C-alpha positions in Angstrom: -2.8 -6.9 -7.5 -0.1 -9.4 -6.8 0.6 -10.8 -3.3 1.9 -13.4 -1.0 0.6 -14.0 2.5 1.2 -15.7 5.8 -1.6 -13.5 7.2 -5.1 -14.7 6.3 -6.5 -12.7 3.4 -10.3 -12.7 2.9 -11.9 -11.5 -0.3 -15.1 -9.5 0.3 -17.3 -7.9 -2.3 -20.9 -6.7 -3.0 -23.3 -4.1 -1.8 -22.6 -2.5 1.6 -24.8 -4.7 3.8 -23.4 -7.8 2.0 -19.8 -6.6 2.7 -20.6 -6.0 6.3 -22.3 -9.4 6.7 -19.2 -11.2 5.3 -16.9 -9.1 7.6 -19.0 -10.2 10.5 -18.8 -13.8 9.5 -15.1 -13.6 9.3 -14.9 -12.2 12.8 -17.6 -14.4 14.4 -15.3 -17.2 15.6 -13.2 -14.8 17.9 -15.5 -11.9 18.5 -17.5 -13.1 21.6 -14.3 -14.1 23.4 -12.6 -10.8 22.4 -15.5 -8.8 23.9 -15.7 -11.0 27.0 -12.1 -10.2 28.0 -12.2 -6.5 26.9 -12.3 -3.9 29.7 -13.0 -1.4 26.9 -16.2 -3.2 25.9 -17.3 -3.3 29.6 -17.0 0.5 29.7 -18.5 1.1 26.2 -21.6 -1.0 26.8 -22.7 1.3 29.6 -23.6 3.8 26.8 -26.5 1.6 25.6 -29.6 3.7 25.0 -27.7 7.0 25.4 -29.1 9.9 23.3 -25.6 11.0 22.3 -25.0 7.6 20.6 -28.3 7.9 18.7 -27.3 11.3 17.5 -24.0 10.0 16.2 -25.9 7.2 14.4 -28.1 9.8 12.8 -25.0 11.8 11.7 -23.5 8.7 10.2 -26.7 8.0 8.3 -26.9 11.5 7.0 -23.3 11.6 5.6 -22.5 7.9 4.9 -25.6 5.7 4.8 -23.7 3.0 2.9 -21.1 2.7 5.6 -23.8 2.5 8.3 -25.3 -0.4 6.3 -21.9 -2.1 6.3 -21.9 -1.8 10.1 -25.4 -3.2 10.4 -24.5 -6.0 8.0 -21.5 -6.7 10.2 -23.7 -7.0 13.3 -25.9 -9.5 11.5 -22.8 -11.5 10.4 -21.5 -11.5 14.0 -25.0 -12.4 15.4 -24.8 -9.4 17.7 -27.2 -6.5 17.9 -26.7 -3.5 15.6 -26.8 -1.2 18.6 -23.8 -3.0 20.3 -21.7 -3.2 17.1 -22.3 0.5 16.5 -21.4 1.2 20.1 -18.1 -0.7 19.7 -17.3 1.2 16.6 -17.8 4.4 18.6 -15.4 3.4 21.4 -13.1 6.3 20.6 -15.9 8.8 21.2 -17.2 7.1 24.4 -14.1 6.2 26.4 -10.6 7.4 26.7 -8.9 4.1 27.3 -9.8 2.3 24.1 -6.8 0.0 23.3 -6.0 1.4 19.9 -2.5 2.9 19.9 0.0 3.1 17.0 3.1 5.0 15.9 3.5 6.2 12.3 6.4 7.5 10.3 6.2 9.3 7.0 9.1 9.9 4.7 9.6 11.5 1.3 12.7 11.3 -1.0 14.1 14.7 -1.6 13.1 14.5 -5.3 9.7 12.9 -4.4 10.4 9.8 -6.5 9.3 7.6 -3.6 7.1 8.1 -0.5 7.0 5.9 2.5 4.6 5.3 5.3 5.6 3.0 8.1 3.3 2.1 10.9 3.1 0.1 14.1 -0.4 -1.2 14.7 -0.8 -1.3 18.5 -3.9 -2.9 20.0 -5.4 -5.2 22.6 -2.8 -8.0 23.1 -5.7 -10.5 22.8 -5.8 -9.8 19.1 -2.3 -11.0 18.4 -2.7 -13.7 15.7 -6.4 -13.0 15.6 -6.5 -10.2 13.1 -6.6 -10.7 9.3 -6.3 -8.9 6.0 -9.4 -8.1 4.0 -9.6 -7.3 0.3 -12.8 -5.4 0.0 -14.4 -4.5 -3.3 -17.6 -2.4 -2.9 -19.8 -1.9 -5.9 -18.9 1.4 -7.6 -15.9 2.2 -5.4 -12.2 1.7 -5.8 -11.9 -1.1 -3.2 -9.1 -1.5 -0.8 -6.9 -3.9 1.2 -6.9 -3.4 5.0 -5.7 -4.8 8.3 -8.9 -6.0 10.0 -9.7 -6.0 13.7 -12.6 -8.5 14.4 -15.9 -6.5 14.5 -14.4 -3.1 13.6 -15.1 -1.3 10.4 -11.9 -1.5 8.2 -10.0 1.7 7.8 -9.1 2.6 11.3 -5.7 0.7 11.2 -3.8 0.8 7.9 -4.9 0.2 4.3 -4.4 1.0 0.6 -7.1 1.4 -1.9 -7.1 0.7 -5.7 -7.1 4.4 -6.5 -3.5 4.3 -5.0 -4.2 5.9 -1.7 -2.4 4.6 1.4 -3.7 5.5 4.9 -2.4 4.9 8.4 -4.3 5.9 11.4 -3.3 7.0 14.9 -5.6 7.1 17.9 -6.1 10.6 19.5 -7.6 10.8 22.9 -9.9 13.8 22.6 -11.4 14.8 25.9 -14.7 16.3 24.6 -16.5 14.5 21.8 -19.4 16.1 20.0 -22.3 15.1 17.9 -20.9 14.1 14.5 -19.7 11.2 12.4 -17.8 8.6 14.4 -14.1 8.7 13.5 -14.0 5.1 12.5 -16.6 5.7 9.8 -14.7 8.8 8.6 -11.5 6.7 8.3 -13.4 4.1 6.3 -14.9 6.8 4.1 -11.4 7.9 3.1 -10.8 4.5 1.5 -13.7 5.2 -0.9 -11.9 8.4 -2.2 -10.4 8.4 -5.7 -7.7 11.1 -4.9 -5.9 12.8 -2.1 -7.9 16.0 -2.6 -11.1 14.0 -2.2 -9.8 12.3 0.9 -8.8 15.7 2.4 -12.2 17.2 1.5 -13.9 14.4 3.5 -11.8 15.2 6.6 -12.1 18.9 6.2 -15.9 19.1 5.7 -17.6 16.2 7.5 -18.2 16.9 11.2 -16.2 14.5 13.3 -17.4 13.2 16.7 -13.8 12.9 18.0 -10.6 12.6 16.1 -7.8 10.6 14.5 -4.4 11.3 13.0 -4.3 10.3 9.3 -1.1 9.8 7.3 -2.0 9.9 3.6 -0.1 9.4 0.4 -1.0 8.3 -3.2 0.6 6.7 -6.1 1.4 9.2 -8.8 1.1 12.1 -6.4 4.2 13.8 -5.0 2.4 14.9 -1.8 2.4 13.2 1.6 0.2 14.5 4.4 0.0 14.4 8.2 -3.6 15.2 9.1 -5.0 15.8 12.6 -8.8 15.7 12.1 -10.7 16.4 15.2 -13.9 17.9 16.5 -12.5 21.5 16.4 -10.2 21.5 13.4 -8.6 19.7 10.5 -4.9 20.5 10.5 -3.1 19.4 7.3 0.6 19.4 7.1 2.6 18.3 4.0 5.6 16.1 4.9 8.6 17.5 3.1 11.2 14.9 4.4 10.4 13.0 7.6 7.8 13.0 10.3 6.6 10.8 13.1 3.4 10.7 15.1 2.2 8.8 18.2 -1.2 9.1 19.9 -1.6 12.8 20.8 -1.9 16.0 18.8 1.3 17.8 18.0 0.4 20.2 15.2 0.6 24.0 15.9 -2.7 25.1 17.4 -3.6 21.8 19.1 -3.0 23.4 22.5 -6.5 24.8 22.4 -8.1 21.4 22.3 -8.2 19.2 25.4 -6.6 15.8 25.0 -5.1 13.0 27.1 -1.4 12.3 26.5 -0.4 9.0 28.0 3.1 8.3 29.2 3.5 5.8 26.4 2.5 8.2 23.7 4.7 11.0 25.1 7.7 8.7 25.3 7.2 7.2 21.8 6.9 10.7 20.3 10.1 11.9 22.0 11.9 8.7 20.9 10.8 9.1 17.3 11.9 12.7 17.3 15.3 11.7 18.6 15.8 8.9 16.0 14.6 10.6 12.8 17.4 13.2 12.3 19.9 10.4 11.7 17.6 8.9 9.0 17.3 12.3 7.3 21.1 12.1 6.5 20.7 9.0 4.4 20.5 9.4 0.7 18.5 7.6 -0.6 16.2 6.9 2.3 16.4 3.3 3.5 13.0 1.7 4.2 14.7 -0.8 6.5 15.8 2.2 8.7 12.1 3.2 9.2 11.4 -0.4 10.3 14.3 -0.2 12.7 12.8 2.9 14.3 9.4 1.2 14.7 11.1 -1.9 16.2 13.1 0.3 18.7 12.8 -0.7 22.4 14.4 2.5 23.9 17.1 2.5 26.5 14.8 4.6 28.8 11.1 5.3 29.0 8.4 3.3 27.3 9.3 1.8 23.9 8.0 2.3 20.4 7.8 -1.4 19.8 5.4 -2.7 22.4 5.3 -6.3 23.6 5.1 -5.9 27.4 2.1 -7.7 28.9 2.0 -5.0 31.5 2.0 -2.1 29.0 0.3 0.8 30.8 -2.1 1.5 27.9 -3.0 -2.3 27.6 -1.6 -2.3 24.0 0.9 -4.4 22.2 2.3 -4.1 18.7 0.2 -6.5 16.6 1.8 -5.7 13.2 4.1 -3.3 11.4 3.2 -2.0 8.0 5.5 -0.5 5.4 4.0 1.3 2.3 6.3 2.3 -0.6 4.3 4.7 -2.8 5.6 5.3 -6.3 4.5 6.3 -9.7 3.3 2.8 -10.6 1.4 1.9 -7.5 1.7 1.0 -3.8 3.8 -1.7 -2.3 2.4 -2.9 1.0 4.5 -5.2 3.4 3.3 -6.3 6.8 5.7 -7.6 9.5 4.9 -9.6 12.6 7.6 -10.3 15.1 9.9 -8.6 12.6 9.2 -11.2 9.9 7.4 -10.4 6.7 3.9 -12.0 6.8 2.2 -10.2 3.9 3.6 -8.6 0.7 1.4 -7.2 -2.0 1.5 -4.5 -4.8 -1.5 -2.5 -5.8 -1.1 -1.0 -9.3 -2.1 2.6 -9.9 -5.3 2.7 -12.0 -4.8 3.1 -15.8 -7.5 5.8 -15.9 -6.4 8.1 -13.2 -8.8 10.7 -11.9 -7.6 14.3 -11.3 -5.6 14.6 -8.1 
């Protein structure tokens, strides 16, 4: 992997608990202040001792014990209780107003020579300049590079692993969670996959406690996927040219599942759908045009690029990621205030597993 960074990049390796402990240490200087000002945390901590939370922990242990060990290690590194850190990583299951937004674009060249994923990471404005990049190398797994919210398991934002998989996540506000694996653990589990088929198998077969939208692509694989993985279904759509996704379900069949669609998510989805047709006319696709869409402020309605301190969902754009996925590997660029702050290339593994 080659890279240059203005964003802090932390190297983390070892067994699951060791990885979690180091992630906790990295977050410790800002985590207490982050939680102190967080209305989401004030709502989430009311779930302490609730049997539903314990059942989710049991489901996580049954399916991904190593990732639960990462979370417990993170709690130790943060010097917080394991219960509270697990609660915080279940915020999407427990409250509907968690400040985790995002808009994602997916694009494929007509001859599939290049795939692109572009993503606005929208979160708590407090986290501006307080997030980092982590290069995580678990024993026996591909390892990955991820944007890291302090105290949150990597994977629920955007990342690329050394098997060549790129993933970008969109929050979905599912009204009725169920006993299952918390969605942030599922998103992290995808980063341990060695192929797209393995990643999709995780999302299709492991019971989810709520839901995320996953955009997935892989170096050396012509496929690009939009996946709505929720408590009731796993809808997988292949992206043939261009697609965009905000923070509510849009795949056919989603009408049967209760969700919350905020004004911001609705306006962003409509604006993306208005802007994408012009991009489709360009040959070849211009990655800069994808960034222009994500930096759009909209003449009316609530914008795609979010920097209003009075944003109705309490979210601002913390970073914009651009993945270019080709035969040789994954290029990953990250922009803050429209300036490139991180640029790396992750080469496709020489011994490539079956897709």
